[in-house]
Structures are given as C-alpha cells and as structure tokens.
C-alpha positions as CSV (number, residue, x, y, z in Angstrom):
1,M,135.4,65.1,-72.0
2,T,134.8,64.5,-68.3
3,D,131.8,64.8,-66.1
4,D,133.9,65.3,-63.0
5,P,133.2,68.9,-61.7
6,A,136.7,69.0,-60.2
7,D,138.3,68.4,-63.6
8,A,136.0,71.0,-65.1
9,R,137.2,73.6,-62.6
10,S,140.9,72.7,-63.2
11,D,140.4,73.3,-67.0
12,A,138.6,76.7,-66.4
13,V,140.5,79.9,-67.2
14,I,141.0,82.1,-64.2
15,T,140.6,85.8,-64.9
16,L,142.7,88.4,-63.1
17,L,143.0,92.1,-62.3
18,L,146.5,93.3,-61.4
19,V,146.7,96.1,-58.9
20,D,150.1,97.7,-58.2
21,D,151.4,101.3,-58.4
22,H,154.6,100.2,-60.2
23,P,154.1,99.7,-63.9
24,V,157.2,97.5,-64.1
25,V,155.7,95.1,-61.5
26,R,152.4,95.0,-63.4
27,D,154.2,94.3,-66.6
28,G,156.1,91.5,-65.0
29,L,153.0,89.9,-63.5
30,R,151.1,90.2,-66.8
31,G,153.9,88.6,-68.7
32,M,154.1,85.8,-66.1
33,F,150.4,85.0,-66.1
34,E,149.9,85.4,-69.9
35,S,152.7,83.0,-70.6
36,A,151.1,80.3,-68.4
37,P,148.0,78.3,-69.4
38,G,144.8,78.8,-67.5
39,F,145.1,82.5,-66.7
40,T,143.8,85.6,-68.5
41,V,144.6,89.2,-67.3
42,L,141.6,91.4,-67.8
43,G,143.1,94.6,-66.7
44,E,145.5,96.6,-64.5
45,A,145.0,99.3,-61.8
46,S,147.6,101.5,-60.2
47,D,145.7,102.2,-56.9
48,G,142.8,101.0,-54.8
49,V,140.3,103.4,-56.2
50,Q,140.9,102.1,-59.7
51,A,140.9,98.6,-58.4
52,V,137.4,98.9,-57.1
53,A,136.1,100.5,-60.3
54,L,137.7,98.0,-62.6
55,T,136.6,95.1,-60.4
56,A,133.0,96.2,-60.9
57,L,133.5,96.7,-64.6
58,L,135.5,93.6,-65.5
59,D,134.3,91.1,-62.8
60,P,137.6,89.1,-62.5
61,D,137.8,85.9,-60.6
62,V,140.9,87.1,-58.6
63,V,142.2,90.5,-57.8
64,L,146.0,90.5,-57.2
65,M,146.3,93.4,-54.8
66,D,149.3,95.4,-53.6
67,L,148.8,97.2,-50.3
68,R,150.7,100.5,-50.0
69,M,149.8,102.7,-53.0
70,P,149.3,106.4,-53.3
71,G,145.9,107.4,-54.3
72,G,144.1,104.7,-52.5
73,N,145.6,101.8,-50.5
74,G,144.9,98.1,-50.8
75,V,143.2,97.6,-47.4
76,E,140.7,100.3,-48.2
77,A,140.0,98.8,-51.6
78,I,139.6,95.3,-50.1
79,A,137.1,96.6,-47.5
80,E,135.1,98.4,-50.2
81,L,135.0,95.3,-52.4
82,T,133.8,93.3,-49.4
83,R,131.2,95.9,-48.6
84,R,129.9,95.8,-52.2
85,G,129.7,92.0,-52.1
86,A,132.1,91.6,-55.1
87,R,132.4,88.1,-56.5
88,A,136.2,88.5,-57.0
89,K,138.6,87.0,-54.5
90,V,141.4,89.3,-53.3
91,L,144.9,87.9,-53.1
92,V,147.3,90.3,-51.5
93,L,150.7,90.4,-53.1
94,T,153.1,92.8,-51.4
95,T,156.5,93.3,-49.9
96,Y,155.2,94.0,-46.4
97,D,154.5,91.3,-43.8
98,T,154.2,93.5,-40.6
99,D,151.2,93.1,-38.3
100,S,150.0,96.6,-39.2
101,D,149.7,95.4,-42.9
102,T,148.8,91.7,-42.5
103,L,146.0,91.8,-40.0
104,P,144.0,94.7,-41.5
105,A,144.1,93.2,-44.9
106,I,142.8,89.8,-43.7
107,E,140.2,91.5,-41.5
108,A,139.1,93.6,-44.5
109,G,138.3,90.4,-46.5
110,A,141.4,89.3,-48.3
111,T,141.3,85.6,-49.3
112,G,145.0,85.3,-49.2
113,Y,148.3,87.1,-48.5
114,L,151.6,86.4,-50.3
115,L,154.9,88.2,-50.4
116,K,156.4,89.4,-53.7
117,D,159.4,87.1,-53.2
118,A,157.1,84.0,-53.6
119,P,158.3,81.6,-56.3
120,R,156.4,81.7,-59.6
121,D,154.7,78.2,-59.1
122,E,153.7,79.2,-55.6
123,L,152.0,82.3,-56.9
124,F,150.1,80.3,-59.6
125,T,149.0,77.8,-57.0
126,A,147.8,80.6,-54.7
127,V,145.8,82.3,-57.4
128,R,144.1,79.0,-58.3
129,A,143.3,78.4,-54.6
130,A,142.0,81.9,-54.2
131,A,139.7,81.5,-57.2
132,E,138.2,78.5,-55.4
133,G,137.8,80.5,-52.2
134,R,140.5,78.8,-50.3
135,T,142.7,80.8,-47.9
136,V,146.4,81.1,-48.9
137,L,149.0,82.6,-46.6
138,S,152.8,82.8,-47.0
139,P,154.5,80.9,-44.1
140,A,155.8,84.2,-42.6
141,V,152.3,85.7,-42.6
142,A,150.7,82.5,-41.3
143,S,153.1,82.6,-38.4
144,R,152.3,86.2,-37.6
145,L,148.6,85.5,-37.6
146,V,148.9,82.5,-35.3
147,S,151.1,84.5,-33.0
148,A,148.5,87.4,-33.0
149,V,145.7,85.0,-32.2
150,R,147.6,83.2,-29.4
151,A,149.3,86.2,-27.8
152,P,147.3,87.9,-25.0
153,A,146.3,91.5,-25.8
154,P,148.8,94.0,-24.5
155,A,147.5,96.3,-21.8
156,A,146.7,99.6,-23.6
157,E,148.7,102.5,-22.3
158,A,146.4,105.5,-21.9
159,L,146.7,108.4,-24.2
160,S,147.3,111.9,-22.8
161,A,144.7,114.6,-23.3
162,R,146.9,116.3,-25.9
163,E,147.5,113.0,-27.7
164,R,143.8,112.5,-27.9
165,E,143.3,116.0,-29.4
166,V,146.0,115.2,-32.0
167,L,144.4,111.9,-32.8
168,A,141.0,113.4,-33.2
169,L,142.3,115.9,-35.7
170,V,144.2,113.2,-37.5
171,A,140.9,111.3,-37.8
172,K,139.5,114.3,-39.6
173,G,142.3,114.2,-42.2
174,T,144.0,117.3,-40.7
175,S,147.6,117.8,-41.7
176,N,150.5,118.2,-39.2
177,R,150.8,121.9,-40.1
178,E,147.1,122.5,-39.6
179,I,147.1,120.5,-36.3
180,A,150.0,122.7,-35.1
181,R,148.0,125.8,-36.0
182,V,144.8,124.6,-34.3
183,L,146.5,123.5,-31.1
184,F,149.0,126.4,-31.0
185,I,152.1,124.1,-31.0
186,S,154.9,123.5,-33.4
187,E,154.9,120.9,-36.1
188,A,157.8,119.2,-34.4
189,T,155.7,118.8,-31.3
190,V,152.8,117.4,-33.3
191,K,155.2,114.8,-34.7
192,T,156.4,113.9,-31.2
193,H,152.8,113.4,-30.0
194,L,152.2,111.2,-33.1
195,T,155.3,109.1,-32.3
196,H,154.1,108.6,-28.7
197,L,150.5,107.7,-29.6
198,Y,151.7,105.3,-32.4
199,G,153.8,103.5,-29.7
200,K,150.9,103.4,-27.3
201,L,148.5,102.0,-29.9
202,G,151.1,99.6,-31.4
203,V,150.8,101.1,-34.9
204,K,153.1,102.7,-37.5
205,D,151.0,105.2,-39.4
206,R,148.1,107.6,-39.2
207,A,145.5,105.3,-40.9
208,A,146.3,102.4,-38.5
209,A,146.2,104.8,-35.5
210,V,142.8,106.0,-36.4
211,A,141.4,102.5,-37.1
212,T,142.8,101.1,-33.9
213,A,141.5,104.1,-31.9
214,Y,138.0,103.5,-33.3
215,D,138.3,99.8,-32.6
216,R,139.3,100.4,-29.0
217,G,136.6,103.1,-28.5
218,I,139.1,105.9,-28.0
219,L,137.5,107.7,-30.9
220,G,133.8,107.8,-31.5
C-alpha cells in the first residue's frame, strides 16, 4: 500500500453518468466502461432534464454529456448543473464541433469536449482527466476555441424592426405559426426573417439566436 496521494487517486474508481438520447450509444458506452478497470457506470439519462435529476441523485464523478437531445439539451443541463454547484465534472461527448455547439457548452461549465469518433483510450484518458478537474478538448475543438479567442469580433449587422419583432416572439417560445398569426404574415415569411437574423447573429438555431441576442443586448 502506498502513501502517495497521486497513486491513491489513480487506484480510485471513477463513477459515471451516461447522457445520450440514443439507447444504442448508451449501451455501447456502458459496455466499454464496464469492461475497463477503474470505472463504474451509476446510471443513464436520455435528455438534459433527466441528467440534472440523476446527477443530484447519484452524485457521479463525471457526467458524459451529449448536446443535442429532444426533451432538454446538453448545454442547458450543463448550465443548470453549474448553477446548482454540482460536484460532478461534465465531459461533452458529441458528434458536433461547430462554434454554436462548442462555445456555449464550454461557457456553460463543461470541463471537456470530445467528439464521438475519439479512440477508446483517448476517451478513458479524458474521463480520468475530467474527474481530476483538468480541461480536455479534442484537437478540432481546441483549434476552434483558439481561433474564436484570437479572431476579432465581427461587426454586428443591425436587425430590422421586423426581425426584432420575430426574435422577441421566438424568445417567448412562440412557434412559427403563432408568430405568423401575431404579425399577420405567412409562415414562409417568418422562416425568411429567421434565416436572415440567424445570419446576422452568426447562429444556426432559435436557442442560439435568443442567447446571442441577450448577450449583445438586443433583447432585454
């Protein structure tokens, strides 16, 4: 037996919560980790809401979190876990490495970000590092983050009055059909306005548009 704290940490079993909306993916990850020494899978969640609840219940060392899931996405779950001061470290494991996915996840409090094509050993190493509170980023994601930090902020193109109206309704959770009814325009026109404001804000979906708009002071 050793008195070296580093050796003691290396012998400790790391507990995991697997979060992914695809059962096949969860099964594969569970099999992978349960076949390797030093890991124990405490549970599985199929969306962000379940992830937050099970993290509070099971208190895992690491939450392996997918991002895009119906019923509650990963970024929202990460932000909620951060708000609650959860002990668990969140390691994102997803197929998406776009700026609209990467940056919000890191800003929300994720300890690391890996892509699902990462080799098995790389994933094990990343989980161990995350459990110790060390940041782990796939090379592609690290490159994107460095570029985002170094690149000058693009000049924001002003939204039109109508685009602001559409965005404000989107922020309230209003559907395209309801927006069309409220503004007396067609759904196709609503979609056109959304496409234009997405381009101006540099985002790809409604949630990112709302978040960016609040961040830039366009809303609120």
